[in-house]
PDB file of the backbone (N, CA, C, O) and the ligand in Angstrom, with CONECT records:
HET     ZN  A 101       1
ATOM      1  N   MET A   1       0.855  -1.211  -0.010  1.00  0.00           N
ATOM      2  CA  MET A   1      -0.004   0.000   0.002  1.00  0.00           C
ATOM      3  C   MET A   1       0.889   1.247   0.009  1.00  0.00           C
ATOM      4  O   MET A   1       1.616   1.481   0.974  1.00  0.00           O
ATOM      5  N   PRO A   2       0.839   2.047  -1.062  1.00  0.00           N
ATOM      6  CA  PRO A   2       1.684   3.252  -1.102  1.00  0.00           C
ATOM      7  C   PRO A   2       1.186   4.285  -0.091  1.00  0.00           C
ATOM      8  O   PRO A   2      -0.008   4.369   0.197  1.00  0.00           O
ATOM      9  N   THR A   3       2.115   5.061   0.433  1.00  0.00           N
ATOM     10  CA  THR A   3       1.712   6.100   1.365  1.00  0.00           C
ATOM     11  C   THR A   3       0.974   7.208   0.605  1.00  0.00           C
ATOM     12  O   THR A   3       1.030   7.298  -0.622  1.00  0.00           O
ATOM     13  N   ILE A   4       0.301   8.023   1.360  1.00  0.00           N
ATOM     14  CA  ILE A   4      -0.450   9.133   0.773  1.00  0.00           C
ATOM     15  C   ILE A   4       0.460  10.022  -0.043  1.00  0.00           C
ATOM     16  O   ILE A   4       0.081  10.505  -1.111  1.00  0.00           O
ATOM     17  N   ARG A   5       1.682  10.241   0.471  1.00  0.00           N
ATOM     18  CA  ARG A   5       2.613  11.111  -0.262  1.00  0.00           C
ATOM     19  C   ARG A   5       3.061  10.491  -1.578  1.00  0.00           C
ATOM     20  O   ARG A   5       3.197  11.172  -2.595  1.00  0.00           O
ATOM     21  N   GLU A   6       3.287   9.170  -1.531  1.00  0.00           N
ATOM     22  CA  GLU A   6       3.679   8.493  -2.787  1.00  0.00           C
ATOM     23  C   GLU A   6       2.512   8.527  -3.781  1.00  0.00           C
ATOM     24  O   GLU A   6       2.726   8.682  -4.983  1.00  0.00           O
ATOM     25  N   GLN A   7       1.295   8.384  -3.287  1.00  0.00           N
ATOM     26  CA  GLN A   7       0.131   8.498  -4.177  1.00  0.00           C
ATOM     27  C   GLN A   7       0.032   9.899  -4.810  1.00  0.00           C
ATOM     28  O   GLN A   7      -0.275  10.052  -5.993  1.00  0.00           O
ATOM     29  N   MET A   8       0.306  10.913  -3.968  1.00  0.00           N
ATOM     30  CA  MET A   8       0.260  12.277  -4.483  1.00  0.00           C
ATOM     31  C   MET A   8       1.342  12.482  -5.529  1.00  0.00           C
ATOM     32  O   MET A   8       1.112  13.142  -6.542  1.00  0.00           O
ATOM     33  N   ILE A   9       2.525  11.917  -5.291  1.00  0.00           N
ATOM     34  CA  ILE A   9       3.627  12.053  -6.239  1.00  0.00           C
ATOM     35  C   ILE A   9       3.250  11.405  -7.566  1.00  0.00           C
ATOM     36  O   ILE A   9       3.538  11.968  -8.622  1.00  0.00           O
ATOM     37  N   SER A  10       2.601  10.212  -7.538  1.00  0.00           N
ATOM     38  CA  SER A  10       2.197   9.596  -8.816  1.00  0.00           C
ATOM     39  C   SER A  10       1.165  10.469  -9.537  1.00  0.00           C
ATOM     40  O   SER A  10       1.264  10.694 -10.743  1.00  0.00           O
ATOM     41  N   LEU A  11       0.189  10.949  -8.795  1.00  0.00           N
ATOM     42  CA  LEU A  11      -0.830  11.800  -9.408  1.00  0.00           C
ATOM     43  C   LEU A  11      -0.206  13.020 -10.079  1.00  0.00           C
ATOM     44  O   LEU A  11      -0.489  13.325 -11.237  1.00  0.00           O
ATOM     45  N   LEU A  12       0.650  13.711  -9.322  1.00  0.00           N
ATOM     46  CA  LEU A  12       1.228  14.971  -9.813  1.00  0.00           C
ATOM     47  C   LEU A  12       2.246  14.740 -10.922  1.00  0.00           C
ATOM     48  O   LEU A  12       2.591  15.658 -11.666  1.00  0.00           O
ATOM     49  N   SER A  13       2.719  13.508 -11.021  1.00  0.00           N
ATOM     50  CA  SER A  13       3.620  13.201 -12.149  1.00  0.00           C
ATOM     51  C   SER A  13       2.843  13.086 -13.448  1.00  0.00           C
ATOM     52  O   SER A  13       3.405  13.215 -14.536  1.00  0.00           O
ATOM     53  N   GLU A  14       1.544  12.842 -13.322  1.00  0.00           N
ATOM     54  CA  GLU A  14       0.725  12.618 -14.515  1.00  0.00           C
ATOM     55  C   GLU A  14      -0.097  13.830 -14.910  1.00  0.00           C
ATOM     56  O   GLU A  14      -0.596  13.888 -16.033  1.00  0.00           O
ATOM     57  N   GLY A  15      -0.250  14.797 -14.020  1.00  0.00           N
ATOM     58  CA  GLY A  15      -1.099  15.936 -14.376  1.00  0.00           C
ATOM     59  C   GLY A  15      -0.983  17.045 -13.358  1.00  0.00           C
ATOM     60  O   GLY A  15      -0.226  16.970 -12.390  1.00  0.00           O
ATOM     61  N   GLU A  16      -1.768  18.083 -13.616  1.00  0.00           N
ATOM     62  CA  GLU A  16      -1.747  19.268 -12.761  1.00  0.00           C
ATOM     63  C   GLU A  16      -3.025  19.299 -11.932  1.00  0.00           C
ATOM     64  O   GLU A  16      -4.122  19.117 -12.461  1.00  0.00           O
ATOM     65  N   TYR A  17      -2.877  19.532 -10.627  1.00  0.00           N
ATOM     66  CA  TYR A  17      -4.037  19.533  -9.731  1.00  0.00           C
ATOM     67  C   TYR A  17      -3.935  20.695  -8.767  1.00  0.00           C
ATOM     68  O   TYR A  17      -2.842  21.148  -8.429  1.00  0.00           O
ATOM     69  N   ASP A  18      -5.108  21.181  -8.321  1.00  0.00           N
ATOM     70  CA  ASP A  18      -5.072  22.138  -7.203  1.00  0.00           C
ATOM     71  C   ASP A  18      -5.339  21.381  -5.898  1.00  0.00           C
ATOM     72  O   ASP A  18      -5.628  20.185  -5.903  1.00  0.00           O
ATOM     73  N   ALA A  19      -5.234  22.101  -4.797  1.00  0.00           N
ATOM     74  CA  ALA A  19      -5.316  21.443  -3.489  1.00  0.00           C
ATOM     75  C   ALA A  19      -6.654  20.749  -3.267  1.00  0.00           C
ATOM     76  O   ALA A  19      -6.725  19.677  -2.666  1.00  0.00           O
ATOM     77  N   TYR A  20      -7.720  21.389  -3.768  1.00  0.00           N
ATOM     78  CA  TYR A  20      -9.024  20.772  -3.598  1.00  0.00           C
ATOM     79  C   TYR A  20      -9.134  19.459  -4.363  1.00  0.00           C
ATOM     80  O   TYR A  20      -9.641  18.464  -3.845  1.00  0.00           O
ATOM     81  N   GLU A  21      -8.653  19.474  -5.598  1.00  0.00           N
ATOM     82  CA  GLU A  21      -8.691  18.234  -6.404  1.00  0.00           C
ATOM     83  C   GLU A  21      -7.862  17.128  -5.733  1.00  0.00           C
ATOM     84  O   GLU A  21      -8.276  15.970  -5.685  1.00  0.00           O
ATOM     85  N   LEU A  22      -6.702  17.503  -5.226  1.00  0.00           N
ATOM     86  CA  LEU A  22      -5.851  16.524  -4.553  1.00  0.00           C
ATOM     87  C   LEU A  22      -6.568  15.957  -3.324  1.00  0.00           C
ATOM     88  O   LEU A  22      -6.519  14.755  -3.063  1.00  0.00           O
ATOM     89  N   SER A  23      -7.231  16.840  -2.578  1.00  0.00           N
ATOM     90  CA  SER A  23      -7.941  16.357  -1.391  1.00  0.00           C
ATOM     91  C   SER A  23      -9.016  15.374  -1.751  1.00  0.00           C
ATOM     92  O   SER A  23      -9.240  14.407  -1.022  1.00  0.00           O
ATOM     93  N   GLN A  24      -9.704  15.601  -2.887  1.00  0.00           N
ATOM     94  CA  GLN A  24     -10.736  14.691  -3.352  1.00  0.00           C
ATOM     95  C   GLN A  24     -10.148  13.344  -3.764  1.00  0.00           C
ATOM     96  O   GLN A  24     -10.690  12.293  -3.423  1.00  0.00           O
ATOM     97  N   CYS A  25      -9.043  13.382  -4.495  1.00  0.00           N
ATOM     98  CA  CYS A  25      -8.399  12.150  -4.946  1.00  0.00           C
ATOM     99  C   CYS A  25      -7.879  11.335  -3.771  1.00  0.00           C
ATOM    100  O   CYS A  25      -7.958  10.106  -3.768  1.00  0.00           O
ATOM    101  N   MET A  26      -7.343  12.038  -2.766  1.00  0.00           N
ATOM    102  CA  MET A  26      -6.704  11.360  -1.637  1.00  0.00           C
ATOM    103  C   MET A  26      -7.696  11.044  -0.521  1.00  0.00           C
ATOM    104  O   MET A  26      -7.377  10.316   0.419  1.00  0.00           O
ATOM    105  N   ARG A  27      -8.889  11.594  -0.634  1.00  0.00           N
ATOM    106  CA  ARG A  27      -9.898  11.461   0.426  1.00  0.00           C
ATOM    107  C   ARG A  27      -9.383  11.999   1.767  1.00  0.00           C
ATOM    108  O   ARG A  27      -9.522  11.363   2.812  1.00  0.00           O
ATOM    109  N   ILE A  28      -8.792  13.178   1.699  1.00  0.00           N
ATOM    110  CA  ILE A  28      -8.384  13.875   2.931  1.00  0.00           C
ATOM    111  C   ILE A  28      -8.942  15.297   2.895  1.00  0.00           C
ATOM    112  O   ILE A  28      -9.499  15.726   1.885  1.00  0.00           O
ATOM    113  N   GLN A  29      -8.791  16.016   3.988  1.00  0.00           N
ATOM    114  CA  GLN A  29      -9.219  17.419   4.017  1.00  0.00           C
ATOM    115  C   GLN A  29      -8.267  18.265   3.194  1.00  0.00           C
ATOM    116  O   GLN A  29      -7.076  17.969   3.092  1.00  0.00           O
ATOM    117  N   GLU A  30      -8.816  19.331   2.606  1.00  0.00           N
ATOM    118  CA  GLU A  30      -7.959  20.194   1.796  1.00  0.00           C
ATOM    119  C   GLU A  30      -6.815  20.770   2.605  1.00  0.00           C
ATOM    120  O   GLU A  30      -5.702  20.901   2.096  1.00  0.00           O
ATOM    121  N   ARG A  31      -7.079  21.127   3.894  1.00  0.00           N
ATOM    122  CA  ARG A  31      -5.990  21.727   4.686  1.00  0.00           C
ATOM    123  C   ARG A  31      -4.874  20.721   4.966  1.00  0.00           C
ATOM    124  O   ARG A  31      -3.742  21.108   5.256  1.00  0.00           O
ATOM    125  N   GLU A  32      -5.193  19.439   4.880  1.00  0.00           N
ATOM    126  CA  GLU A  32      -4.148  18.416   5.099  1.00  0.00           C
ATOM    127  C   GLU A  32      -3.210  18.276   3.882  1.00  0.00           C
ATOM    128  O   GLU A  32      -2.110  17.735   3.985  1.00  0.00           O
ATOM    129  N   VAL A  33      -3.675  18.772   2.751  1.00  0.00           N
ATOM    130  CA  VAL A  33      -2.890  18.665   1.519  1.00  0.00           C
ATOM    131  C   VAL A  33      -1.594  19.481   1.621  1.00  0.00           C
ATOM    132  O   VAL A  33      -0.548  19.052   1.135  1.00  0.00           O
ATOM    133  N   TYR A  34      -1.668  20.642   2.246  1.00  0.00           N
ATOM    134  CA  TYR A  34      -0.502  21.565   2.218  1.00  0.00           C
ATOM    135  C   TYR A  34       0.758  21.014   2.898  1.00  0.00           C
ATOM    136  O   TYR A  34       1.842  21.058   2.317  1.00  0.00           O
ATOM    137  N   PRO A  35       0.620  20.490   4.139  1.00  0.00           N
ATOM    138  CA  PRO A  35       1.831  19.908   4.718  1.00  0.00           C
ATOM    139  C   PRO A  35       2.398  18.748   3.903  1.00  0.00           C
ATOM    140  O   PRO A  35       3.613  18.559   3.850  1.00  0.00           O
ATOM    141  N   HIS A  36       1.507  17.965   3.259  1.00  0.00           N
ATOM    142  CA  HIS A  36       2.018  16.888   2.386  1.00  0.00           C
ATOM    143  C   HIS A  36       2.791  17.467   1.207  1.00  0.00           C
ATOM    144  O   HIS A  36       3.849  16.956   0.839  1.00  0.00           O
ATOM    145  N   LEU A  37       2.266  18.524   0.622  1.00  0.00           N
ATOM    146  CA  LEU A  37       2.944  19.157  -0.512  1.00  0.00           C
ATOM    147  C   LEU A  37       4.319  19.671  -0.100  1.00  0.00           C
ATOM    148  O   LEU A  37       5.300  19.528  -0.830  1.00  0.00           O
ATOM    149  N   GLN A  38       4.365  20.267   1.078  1.00  0.00           N
ATOM    150  CA  GLN A  38       5.639  20.790   1.570  1.00  0.00           C
ATOM    151  C   GLN A  38       6.658  19.659   1.696  1.00  0.00           C
ATOM    152  O   GLN A  38       7.814  19.793   1.295  1.00  0.00           O
ATOM    153  N   HIS A  39       6.206  18.557   2.257  1.00  0.00           N
ATOM    154  CA  HIS A  39       7.072  17.409   2.444  1.00  0.00           C
ATOM    155  C   HIS A  39       7.496  16.820   1.111  1.00  0.00           C
ATOM    156  O   HIS A  39       8.664  16.491   0.903  1.00  0.00           O
ATOM    157  N   ILE A  40       6.529  16.693   0.211  1.00  0.00           N
ATOM    158  CA  ILE A  40       6.789  16.143  -1.134  1.00  0.00           C
ATOM    159  C   ILE A  40       7.837  16.968  -1.861  1.00  0.00           C
ATOM    160  O   ILE A  40       8.710  16.433  -2.544  1.00  0.00           O
ATOM    161  N   SER A  41       7.735  18.280  -1.701  1.00  0.00           N
ATOM    162  CA  SER A  41       8.691  19.177  -2.336  1.00  0.00           C
ATOM    163  C   SER A  41      10.113  18.838  -1.936  1.00  0.00           C
ATOM    164  O   SER A  41      11.015  18.851  -2.773  1.00  0.00           O
ATOM    165  N   LYS A  42      10.322  18.535  -0.658  1.00  0.00           N
ATOM    166  CA  LYS A  42      11.671  18.167  -0.165  1.00  0.00           C
ATOM    167  C   LYS A  42      12.080  16.790  -0.660  1.00  0.00           C
ATOM    168  O   LYS A  42      13.209  16.582  -1.105  1.00  0.00           O
ATOM    169  N   THR A  43      11.131  15.840  -0.575  1.00  0.00           N
ATOM    170  CA  THR A  43      11.414  14.485  -1.065  1.00  0.00           C
ATOM    171  C   THR A  43      11.858  14.511  -2.507  1.00  0.00           C
ATOM    172  O   THR A  43      12.815  13.834  -2.882  1.00  0.00           O
ATOM    173  N   LEU A  44      11.151  15.304  -3.335  1.00  0.00           N
ATOM    174  CA  LEU A  44      11.469  15.362  -4.745  1.00  0.00           C
ATOM    175  C   LEU A  44      12.842  15.965  -4.989  1.00  0.00           C
ATOM    176  O   LEU A  44      13.598  15.485  -5.834  1.00  0.00           O
ATOM    177  N   ALA A  45      13.160  17.009  -4.252  1.00  0.00           N
ATOM    178  CA  ALA A  45      14.463  17.656  -4.403  1.00  0.00           C
ATOM    179  C   ALA A  45      15.572  16.635  -4.194  1.00  0.00           C
ATOM    180  O   ALA A  45      16.572  16.635  -4.911  1.00  0.00           O
ATOM    181  N   ALA A  46      15.386  15.769  -3.207  1.00  0.00           N
ATOM    182  CA  ALA A  46      16.375  14.733  -2.921  1.00  0.00           C
ATOM    183  C   ALA A  46      16.479  13.722  -4.058  1.00  0.00           C
ATOM    184  O   ALA A  46      17.497  13.046  -4.207  1.00  0.00           O
ATOM    185  N   ARG A  47      15.414  13.624  -4.861  1.00  0.00           N
ATOM    186  CA  ARG A  47      15.429  12.688  -5.995  1.00  0.00           C
ATOM    187  C   ARG A  47      15.747  13.401  -7.310  1.00  0.00           C
ATOM    188  O   ARG A  47      15.646  12.806  -8.383  1.00  0.00           O
ATOM    189  N   GLY A  48      16.131  14.677  -7.225  1.00  0.00           N
ATOM    190  CA  GLY A  48      16.460  15.422  -8.435  1.00  0.00           C
ATOM    191  C   GLY A  48      15.261  15.796  -9.281  1.00  0.00           C
ATOM    192  O   GLY A  48      15.380  16.041 -10.482  1.00  0.00           O
ATOM    193  N   ARG A  49      14.101  15.838  -8.637  1.00  0.00           N
ATOM    194  CA  ARG A  49      12.889  16.270  -9.340  1.00  0.00           C
ATOM    195  C   ARG A  49      12.340  17.514  -8.658  1.00  0.00           C
ATOM    196  O   ARG A  49      12.862  17.963  -7.638  1.00  0.00           O
ATOM    197  N   ARG A  50      11.263  18.069  -9.247  1.00  0.00           N
ATOM    198  CA  ARG A  50      10.825  19.340  -8.704  1.00  0.00           C
ATOM    199  C   ARG A  50       9.303  19.458  -8.700  1.00  0.00           C
ATOM    200  O   ARG A  50       8.637  19.093  -9.669  1.00  0.00           O
ATOM    201  N   LEU A  51       8.772  19.963  -7.613  1.00  0.00           N
ATOM    202  CA  LEU A  51       7.355  20.274  -7.550  1.00  0.00           C
ATOM    203  C   LEU A  51       7.146  21.649  -8.182  1.00  0.00           C
ATOM    204  O   LEU A  51       7.694  22.649  -7.718  1.00  0.00           O
ATOM    205  N   ILE A  52       6.347  21.682  -9.242  1.00  0.00           N
ATOM    206  CA  ILE A  52       6.068  22.932  -9.957  1.00  0.00           C
ATOM    207  C   ILE A  52       4.781  23.519  -9.426  1.00  0.00           C
ATOM    208  O   ILE A  52       3.771  22.823  -9.321  1.00  0.00           O
ATOM    209  N   ILE A  53       4.811  24.793  -9.091  1.00  0.00           N
ATOM    210  CA  ILE A  53       3.602  25.458  -8.616  1.00  0.00           C
ATOM    211  C   ILE A  53       3.209  26.568  -9.595  1.00  0.00           C
ATOM    212  O   ILE A  53       3.914  27.567  -9.735  1.00  0.00           O
ATOM    213  N   ALA A  54       2.081  26.376 -10.263  1.00  0.00           N
ATOM    214  CA  ALA A  54       1.530  27.443 -11.098  1.00  0.00           C
ATOM    215  C   ALA A  54       0.800  28.405 -10.134  1.00  0.00           C
ATOM    216  O   ALA A  54      -0.155  28.014  -9.463  1.00  0.00           O
ATOM    217  N   PRO A  55       1.264  29.663 -10.079  1.00  0.00           N
ATOM    218  CA  PRO A  55       0.761  30.537  -9.020  1.00  0.00           C
ATOM    219  C   PRO A  55      -0.743  30.816  -9.091  1.00  0.00           C
ATOM    220  O   PRO A  55      -1.368  30.753 -10.149  1.00  0.00           O
ATOM    221  N   ALA A  56      -1.287  31.125  -7.920  1.00  0.00           N
ATOM    222  CA  ALA A  56      -2.676  31.559  -7.856  1.00  0.00           C
ATOM    223  C   ALA A  56      -2.862  32.808  -8.705  1.00  0.00           C
ATOM    224  O   ALA A  56      -1.921  33.576  -8.906  1.00  0.00           O
ATOM    225  N   ALA A  57      -4.080  33.011  -9.203  1.00  0.00           N
ATOM    226  CA  ALA A  57      -4.323  34.206 -10.023  1.00  0.00           C
ATOM    227  C   ALA A  57      -5.724  34.743  -9.714  1.00  0.00           C
ATOM    228  O   ALA A  57      -6.642  34.000  -9.368  1.00  0.00           O
ATOM    229  N   CYS A  58      -5.842  36.051  -9.854  1.00  0.00           N
ATOM    230  CA  CYS A  58      -7.168  36.677  -9.671  1.00  0.00           C
ATOM    231  C   CYS A  58      -7.989  36.455 -10.946  1.00  0.00           C
ATOM    232  O   CYS A  58      -7.536  36.755 -12.050  1.00  0.00           O
ATOM    233  N   ILE A  59      -9.180  35.935 -10.776  1.00  0.00           N
ATOM    234  CA  ILE A  59     -10.050  35.687 -11.928  1.00  0.00           C
ATOM    235  C   ILE A  59     -10.572  36.993 -12.482  1.00  0.00           C
ATOM    236  O   ILE A  59     -10.806  37.102 -13.686  1.00  0.00           O
ATOM    237  N   SER A  60     -10.762  38.001 -11.620  1.00  0.00           N
ATOM    238  CA  SER A  60     -11.340  39.266 -12.082  1.00  0.00           C
ATOM    239  C   SER A  60     -10.367  40.125 -12.902  1.00  0.00           C
ATOM    240  O   SER A  60     -10.735  40.641 -13.957  1.00  0.00           O
ATOM    241  N   CYS A  61      -9.109  40.281 -12.411  1.00  0.00           N
ATOM    242  CA  CYS A  61      -8.202  41.208 -13.101  1.00  0.00           C
ATOM    243  C   CYS A  61      -6.973  40.518 -13.675  1.00  0.00           C
ATOM    244  O   CYS A  61      -6.201  41.152 -14.394  1.00  0.00           O
ATOM    245  N   GLY A  62      -6.774  39.255 -13.380  1.00  0.00           N
ATOM    246  CA  GLY A  62      -5.649  38.516 -13.944  1.00  0.00           C
ATOM    247  C   GLY A  62      -4.344  38.633 -13.181  1.00  0.00           C
ATOM    248  O   GLY A  62      -3.329  38.081 -13.606  1.00  0.00           O
ATOM    249  N   PHE A  63      -4.354  39.345 -12.059  1.00  0.00           N
ATOM    250  CA  PHE A  63      -3.141  39.444 -11.249  1.00  0.00           C
ATOM    251  C   PHE A  63      -2.693  38.053 -10.824  1.00  0.00           C
ATOM    252  O   PHE A  63      -3.508  37.236 -10.395  1.00  0.00           O
ATOM    253  N   THR A  64      -1.355  37.776 -10.945  1.00  0.00           N
ATOM    254  CA  THR A  64      -0.837  36.480 -10.452  1.00  0.00           C
ATOM    255  C   THR A  64      -0.032  36.712  -9.192  1.00  0.00           C
ATOM    256  O   THR A  64       0.698  37.695  -9.062  1.00  0.00           O
ATOM    257  N   PHE A  65      -0.185  35.783  -8.270  1.00  0.00           N
ATOM    258  CA  PHE A  65       0.439  35.879  -6.945  1.00  0.00           C
ATOM    259  C   PHE A  65       1.808  35.227  -6.954  1.00  0.00           C
ATOM    260  O   PHE A  65       2.057  34.276  -6.214  1.00  0.00           O
ATOM    261  N   LYS A  66       2.717  35.755  -7.815  1.00  0.00           N
ATOM    262  CA  LYS A  66       3.979  35.094  -8.024  1.00  0.00           C
ATOM    263  C   LYS A  66       4.890  35.102  -6.789  1.00  0.00           C
ATOM    264  O   LYS A  66       5.643  34.155  -6.561  1.00  0.00           O
ATOM    265  N   ASN A  67       4.818  36.132  -6.031  1.00  0.00           N
ATOM    266  CA  ASN A  67       5.783  36.239  -4.926  1.00  0.00           C
ATOM    267  C   ASN A  67       5.244  35.708  -3.614  1.00  0.00           C
ATOM    268  O   ASN A  67       5.865  35.859  -2.562  1.00  0.00           O
ATOM    269  N   ARG A  68       4.120  35.106  -3.688  1.00  0.00           N
ATOM    270  CA  ARG A  68       3.457  34.706  -2.474  1.00  0.00           C
ATOM    271  C   ARG A  68       4.119  33.466  -1.854  1.00  0.00           C
ATOM    272  O   ARG A  68       4.680  32.622  -2.553  1.00  0.00           O
ATOM    273  N   ALA A  69       4.034  33.386  -0.533  1.00  0.00           N
ATOM    274  CA  ALA A  69       4.396  32.145   0.160  1.00  0.00           C
ATOM    275  C   ALA A  69       3.589  31.057  -0.505  1.00  0.00           C
ATOM    276  O   ALA A  69       2.403  31.245  -0.779  1.00  0.00           O
ATOM    277  N   ARG A  70       4.196  29.942  -0.766  1.00  0.00           N
ATOM    278  CA  ARG A  70       3.870  29.187  -1.933  1.00  0.00           C
ATOM    279  C   ARG A  70       2.591  28.378  -1.927  1.00  0.00           C
ATOM    280  O   ARG A  70       1.935  28.284  -2.965  1.00  0.00           O
ATOM    281  N   PHE A  71       2.214  27.801  -0.826  1.00  0.00           N
ATOM    282  CA  PHE A  71       1.269  26.718  -0.928  1.00  0.00           C
ATOM    283  C   PHE A  71      -0.203  27.116  -0.899  1.00  0.00           C
ATOM    284  O   PHE A  71      -0.988  26.671  -1.737  1.00  0.00           O
ATOM    285  N   LYS A  72      -0.567  27.937   0.047  1.00  0.00           N
ATOM    286  CA  LYS A  72      -1.999  28.144   0.222  1.00  0.00           C
ATOM    287  C   LYS A  72      -2.575  29.191  -0.720  1.00  0.00           C
ATOM    288  O   LYS A  72      -1.884  30.086  -1.205  1.00  0.00           O
ATOM    289  N   LYS A  73      -3.857  29.038  -0.952  1.00  0.00           N
ATOM    290  CA  LYS A  73      -4.587  29.988  -1.795  1.00  0.00           C
ATOM    291  C   LYS A  73      -4.755  31.311  -1.056  1.00  0.00           C
ATOM    292  O   LYS A  73      -5.158  31.336   0.107  1.00  0.00           O
ATOM    293  N   PRO A  74      -4.439  32.427  -1.750  1.00  0.00           N
ATOM    294  CA  PRO A  74      -4.640  33.740  -1.100  1.00  0.00           C
ATOM    295  C   PRO A  74      -6.133  34.047  -0.944  1.00  0.00           C
ATOM    296  O   PRO A  74      -6.961  33.509  -1.679  1.00  0.00           O
ATOM    297  N   GLY A  75      -6.463  34.892  -0.007  1.00  0.00           N
ATOM    298  CA  GLY A  75      -7.854  35.189   0.273  1.00  0.00           C
ATOM    299  C   GLY A  75      -8.430  36.232  -0.670  1.00  0.00           C
ATOM    300  O   GLY A  75      -9.614  36.184  -1.004  1.00  0.00           O
ATOM    301  N   ARG A  76      -7.605  37.166  -1.097  1.00  0.00           N
ATOM    302  CA  ARG A  76      -8.170  38.317  -1.826  1.00  0.00           C
ATOM    303  C   ARG A  76      -7.103  38.980  -2.661  1.00  0.00           C
ATOM    304  O   ARG A  76      -5.930  38.995  -2.289  1.00  0.00           O
ATOM    305  N   CYS A  77      -7.519  39.541  -3.817  1.00  0.00           N
ATOM    306  CA  CYS A  77      -6.581  40.197  -4.725  1.00  0.00           C
ATOM    307  C   CYS A  77      -6.151  41.537  -4.173  1.00  0.00           C
ATOM    308  O   CYS A  77      -6.998  42.337  -3.774  1.00  0.00           O
ATOM    309  N   PRO A  78      -4.831  41.810  -4.140  1.00  0.00           N
ATOM    310  CA  PRO A  78      -4.354  43.117  -3.609  1.00  0.00           C
ATOM    311  C   PRO A  78      -4.639  44.240  -4.592  1.00  0.00           C
ATOM    312  O   PRO A  78      -4.602  45.407  -4.200  1.00  0.00           O
ATOM    313  N   ILE A  79      -4.914  43.942  -5.820  1.00  0.00           N
ATOM    314  CA  ILE A  79      -5.143  44.994  -6.838  1.00  0.00           C
ATOM    315  C   ILE A  79      -6.602  45.419  -6.873  1.00  0.00           C
ATOM    316  O   ILE A  79      -6.926  46.594  -6.702  1.00  0.00           O
ATOM    317  N   CYS A  80      -7.483  44.435  -7.098  1.00  0.00           N
ATOM    318  CA  CYS A  80      -8.900  44.775  -7.284  1.00  0.00           C
ATOM    319  C   CYS A  80      -9.775  44.323  -6.126  1.00  0.00           C
ATOM    320  O   CYS A  80     -10.980  44.573  -6.130  1.00  0.00           O
ATOM    321  N   ARG A  81      -9.184  43.655  -5.128  1.00  0.00           N
ATOM    322  CA  ARG A  81      -9.929  43.242  -3.926  1.00  0.00           C
ATOM    323  C   ARG A  81     -10.889  42.091  -4.157  1.00  0.00           C
ATOM    324  O   ARG A  81     -11.643  41.715  -3.259  1.00  0.00           O
ATOM    325  N   SER A  82     -10.865  41.536  -5.346  1.00  0.00           N
ATOM    326  CA  SER A  82     -11.766  40.422  -5.634  1.00  0.00           C
ATOM    327  C   SER A  82     -11.394  39.217  -4.789  1.00  0.00           C
ATOM    328  O   SER A  82     -10.219  39.019  -4.480  1.00  0.00           O
ATOM    329  N   GLU A  83     -12.358  38.422  -4.415  1.00  0.00           N
ATOM    330  CA  GLU A  83     -12.080  37.176  -3.726  1.00  0.00           C
ATOM    331  C   GLU A  83     -12.220  35.985  -4.662  1.00  0.00           C
ATOM    332  O   GLU A  83     -12.167  34.832  -4.235  1.00  0.00           O
ATOM    333  N   ARG A  84     -12.396  36.277  -5.926  1.00  0.00           N
ATOM    334  CA  ARG A  84     -12.457  35.180  -6.922  1.00  0.00           C
ATOM    335  C   ARG A  84     -11.047  34.857  -7.352  1.00  0.00           C
ATOM    336  O   ARG A  84     -10.526  35.422  -8.314  1.00  0.00           O
ATOM    337  N   ILE A  85     -10.438  33.943  -6.630  1.00  0.00           N
ATOM    338  CA  ILE A  85      -9.018  33.602  -6.866  1.00  0.00           C
ATOM    339  C   ILE A  85      -8.937  32.188  -7.399  1.00  0.00           C
ATOM    340  O   ILE A  85      -9.515  31.270  -6.816  1.00  0.00           O
ATOM    341  N   ARG A  86      -8.230  32.001  -8.496  1.00  0.00           N
ATOM    342  CA  ARG A  86      -7.952  30.649  -8.972  1.00  0.00           C
ATOM    343  C   ARG A  86      -6.790  30.127  -8.146  1.00  0.00           C
ATOM    344  O   ARG A  86      -5.734  30.756  -8.094  1.00  0.00           O
ATOM    345  N   PRO A  87      -6.973  28.980  -7.500  1.00  0.00           N
ATOM    346  CA  PRO A  87      -5.939  28.511  -6.577  1.00  0.00           C
ATOM    347  C   PRO A  87      -4.674  28.087  -7.333  1.00  0.00           C
ATOM    348  O   PRO A  87      -4.711  27.856  -8.542  1.00  0.00           O
ATOM    349  N   PRO A  88      -3.535  27.986  -6.591  1.00  0.00           N
ATOM    350  CA  PRO A  88      -2.329  27.456  -7.213  1.00  0.00           C
ATOM    351  C   PRO A  88      -2.534  26.027  -7.680  1.00  0.00           C
ATOM    352  O   PRO A  88      -3.292  25.268  -7.076  1.00  0.00           O
ATOM    353  N   ARG A  89      -1.848  25.660  -8.769  1.00  0.00           N
ATOM    354  CA  ARG A  89      -1.926  24.284  -9.245  1.00  0.00           C
ATOM    355  C   ARG A  89      -0.544  23.657  -9.224  1.00  0.00           C
ATOM    356  O   ARG A  89       0.467  24.312  -9.477  1.00  0.00           O
ATOM    357  N   TYR A  90      -0.532  22.359  -8.912  1.00  0.00           N
ATOM    358  CA  TYR A  90       0.733  21.680  -8.673  1.00  0.00           C
ATOM    359  C   TYR A  90       0.960  20.559  -9.656  1.00  0.00           C
ATOM    360  O   TYR A  90       0.026  19.861 -10.054  1.00  0.00           O
ATOM    361  N   SER A  91       2.209  20.392 -10.046  1.00  0.00           N
ATOM    362  CA  SER A  91       2.596  19.240 -10.865  1.00  0.00           C
ATOM    363  C   SER A  91       4.061  18.945 -10.575  1.00  0.00           C
ATOM    364  O   SER A  91       4.729  19.689  -9.857  1.00  0.00           O
ATOM    365  N   ILE A  92       4.553  17.839 -11.148  1.00  0.00           N
ATOM    366  CA  ILE A  92       5.936  17.456 -10.888  1.00  0.00           C
ATOM    367  C   ILE A  92       6.681  17.377 -12.185  1.00  0.00           C
ATOM    368  O   ILE A  92       6.194  16.834 -13.176  1.00  0.00           O
ATOM    369  N   GLN A  93       7.878  17.932 -12.165  1.00  0.00           N
ATOM    370  CA  GLN A  93       8.752  17.961 -13.325  1.00  0.00           C
ATOM    371  C   GLN A  93       9.895  16.994 -13.078  1.00  0.00           C
ATOM    372  O   GLN A  93      10.392  16.873 -11.958  1.00  0.00           O
ATOM    373  N   GLY A  94      10.306  16.304 -14.139  1.00  0.00           N
ATOM    374  CA  GLY A  94      11.515  15.482 -14.042  1.00  0.00           C
ATOM    375  C   GLY A  94      11.202  14.022 -13.761  1.00  0.00           C
ATOM    376  O   GLY A  94      12.116  13.204 -13.651  1.00  0.00           O
TER     377      GLY A  94
HETATM  378 ZN    ZN A 101      -7.760  41.235  -9.044  1.00  0.00          ZN2+
END
């Protein structure tokens, strides 16, 4: 039985997912996804691979949260104040 992190690594090797989608696939809470991602990021580095994060973006004005602390979805756009934010999406390179 593969661990949850190994399952996440296989999923992310095959496609791009956001935290909610990962939580659905793994049958865990969305908030539990983030510490796993953090850990996976380190595991991958040790294997010469990389967790790719497509940054969150504001759906209303297109602002991307490039400089943001990486994992969680931001609450609100600093430019237009919209709360319609497309969450970060994750995949694995290498
Ligand atoms: Zn905006």
